[in-house]
C-alpha positions in Angstrom: 92.7 16.8 151.9 96.8 16.9 150.4 96.1 20.9 150.7 95.3 21.1 154.0 98.2 18.0 154.6 101.1 20.2 152.8 100.2 23.0 155.3 100.5 20.9 158.2 103.6 19.0 157.3 105.1 22.8 156.6 104.4 23.8 160.3 105.9 20.6 161.9 108.7 20.0 159.4 110.0 24.0 160.0 113.9 23.7 161.5 113.0 27.2 163.0 109.7 25.3 164.8 111.8 23.1 165.8 114.5 25.4 167.7 111.4 27.4 169.3 110.0 24.3 170.7 113.1 22.9 171.9 113.7 26.0 173.6 110.4 26.7 174.7 110.9 23.1 176.6 114.1 24.3 178.7 111.8 26.3 180.3 109.5 23.8 181.3 112.1 21.3 182.7 113.1 21.3 186.3 116.2 19.1 185.9 119.2 22.0 185.4 121.6 19.5 183.4 118.3 18.7 181.0 117.6 22.6 181.1 121.0 23.0 179.4 121.2 20.5 177.5 117.3 21.4 175.7 119.4 25.1 175.2 122.4 23.9 173.7 120.1 21.5 171.5 117.6 24.4 170.0 120.9 26.6 169.5 122.8 24.1 167.7 120.2 23.3 165.3 119.2 27.1 164.6 122.8 27.1 163.9 122.9 24.4 161.5 120.1 24.8 159.3 120.9 28.3 159.2 124.8 27.5 157.8 124.7 27.7 153.7 127.4 25.0 153.4 124.8 22.0 155.2 122.4 23.2 152.9 124.5 22.5 150.0 125.5 19.4 150.9 122.2 17.8 151.1 120.9 19.6 148.0 124.0 18.0 146.3 122.8 15.1 147.0 119.2 15.7 146.3 120.3 16.7 142.7 120.7 12.6 142.2 116.7 12.8 140.3 117.9 14.3 136.7 115.0 16.5 135.0 115.6 17.3 131.3 116.0 20.9 130.2 114.6 23.1 127.5 116.8 25.1 125.6 116.3 28.5 123.7 116.8 27.1 120.2 113.5 25.5 119.9 110.5 26.3 119.8 107.8 25.0 122.1 104.2 25.4 121.9 103.4 26.3 125.7 105.2 26.9 128.3 102.8 25.8 131.7 103.9 28.1 134.9 103.4 26.6 138.2 101.2 28.5 141.3 102.4 28.9 144.5 104.0 32.9 143.7 101.6 35.1 145.1 99.0 36.0 148.4 96.1 38.0 148.4 95.8 41.3 150.0 92.4 41.7 151.2 92.6 45.1 152.8 93.2 47.2 149.2 92.5 44.3 146.6 96.3 43.6 146.1 98.4 40.9 144.8 101.5 40.0 146.9 103.8 38.0 145.0 107.0 36.1 146.9 110.0 34.8 145.9 108.9 32.6 143.1 107.7 34.9 141.4 110.6 34.0 138.9 108.3 31.8 137.1 105.9 34.1 136.1 108.8 36.6 134.9 110.2 34.0 133.1 107.3 32.5 131.4 106.8 36.1 130.1 110.7 35.8 128.8 110.0 33.0 127.3 106.9 34.3 125.2 108.5 37.5 124.4 111.5 36.0 122.5 109.5 33.5 120.9 110.6 30.6 122.5 107.0 29.6 123.5 103.8 29.8 121.7 101.4 30.1 124.9 101.7 30.3 128.3 99.3 27.7 130.6 98.8 29.4 134.3 98.1 26.2 136.4 96.9 26.9 140.4 94.3 26.5 142.2 93.3 28.9 145.7 96.9 28.4 147.2 94.9 30.0 150.5 93.0 28.8 153.1 91.7 32.4 154.2 90.6 33.0 150.2 89.6 29.9 148.8 87.3 31.7 146.4 90.5 33.5 145.3 92.0 31.7 142.4 95.8 32.0 141.4 95.6 31.3 138.2 92.9 33.2 137.3 94.1 36.5 139.2 97.8 35.9 137.2 95.8 36.0 134.1 93.9 39.1 134.9 97.2 40.7 136.1 99.5 39.9 132.7 96.6 41.5 130.3 95.8 44.4 132.7 99.3 45.3 133.6 101.8 43.3 131.3 100.0 43.4 127.5 100.2 39.5 126.9 97.0 38.8 124.5 94.7 37.1 126.2 94.3 34.9 123.3 97.6 33.1 124.4 97.2 32.8 128.0 94.9 29.6 128.9 94.4 28.8 132.6 93.5 26.1 135.0 91.9 26.7 138.0 91.3 24.3 139.8 94.4 22.4 141.8 95.5 22.4 145.0 98.9 20.1 144.4 101.3 19.3 141.8 99.5 16.5 140.9 96.4 18.2 140.8 98.7 20.7 138.5 99.3 17.6 135.9 96.3 16.5 135.5 94.1 19.4 135.1 96.7 21.1 132.3 96.4 17.6 130.6 92.7 18.1 129.9 93.6 21.8 128.3 96.6 20.1 126.1 94.0 18.1 125.0 91.6 21.1 124.3 94.4 23.0 122.4 95.4 19.3 120.8 98.0 20.1 121.8 98.9 16.9 124.5 101.3 14.9 122.1 104.3 17.6 122.3 107.1 18.7 124.2 106.2 21.6 126.9 108.4 23.3 129.0 107.4 23.4 132.8 108.2 26.6 134.3 108.9 26.3 137.9 111.0 26.8 140.8 114.1 24.6 141.0 113.5 22.6 143.9 110.0 21.8 142.5 111.4 20.3 139.4 111.9 17.3 139.9 108.3 16.4 141.5 106.9 18.4 138.5 108.1 16.7 135.8 107.6 13.5 137.6 103.7 14.1 137.9 103.4 15.1 134.3 105.5 12.1 132.9 103.2 9.9 134.9 100.0 11.5 133.2 101.5 10.9 130.0 102.5 14.6 129.5 106.1 15.1 127.5 107.8 18.0 129.3 111.1 19.8 130.1 111.7 22.0 132.8 112.9 25.6 132.7 116.5 26.0 133.6 116.8 29.4 135.6 120.0 31.8 134.7 121.5 31.2 138.2 124.2 34.7 138.3 127.3 33.1 138.5 129.2 33.9 142.1 132.6 35.8 142.2 135.7 32.9 141.9 136.9 34.1 145.4 135.4 32.2 148.5 133.9 34.6 151.1 133.0 32.9 154.4 129.3 34.8 154.0 128.9 32.1 151.2 129.2 29.0 153.2 129.7 29.3 157.1 128.0 32.5 158.4 124.6 31.6 159.1 122.0 33.6 157.7 117.7 33.8 158.0 117.8 32.9 153.9 119.2 29.3 154.4 116.9 28.7 157.2 113.7 29.4 154.9 115.4 27.4 152.1 115.3 24.3 154.5 111.6 24.6 154.9 111.9 24.3 151.0 113.6 21.6 150.2 111.8 19.5 153.4 109.0 20.5 151.6 109.7 18.9 148.8 111.5 15.9 150.0 108.5 14.9 151.9 106.5 15.8 149.1 108.2 13.6 146.9 108.5 10.4 149.2 104.4 11.0 149.9 103.7 11.4 146.1 105.8 7.8 145.5 103.7 6.3 148.1 100.1 6.9 146.9 101.1 6.3 143.2 101.4 10.1 142.0 104.8 9.8 140.6 
């Protein structure tokens, strides 16, 4: 239910869809004054949601939710990798990774460095088209076949369809491994970290979030970094709105 609902919310709360809708309405109304207003408003929204400066202001406010961060000076029993990083290509049976693939690469790096002893992958299908293709299972096969990660250190739960279920089903694995009372690392994208942390905290699992290494920006100021519109910012708004709405809904239903 939540999986389908999240897909609908993503569609309804996409700034690009709002702009397209308003622009389309401008061709349907007969009043010339209203026609111009709809066009100007759609263009204004497109500019607003494409300018990095406005997104950064919003993210600074969103950062009021503080989550504990991991440290490389400590050894953790396991790193919990959240799904949502790939899709399945049925035509050639290949995995197509998206921008969240740093969740996987970071987990591998932590394991290779000895920071985590085990890798727990949490993720169901994540696809309406291929519900039988479970992300955690696909990732484990990929890691053992192509990345030489031992099968014995990879544990999966492939039933979850949302972050709340990620926490619940992962806790079952932790019980079997007898590490449910240990502090663990959750490896997920920065915007998703607050919701993931709060969900695990709600079910009684002590976690810290992995702090991704963000490339240091040059000290010189460039307009392209703040005021020039770009398509990446537009997509980042979609991710932000998804998480903001997710936090509100999860709080309302008692998941966090």
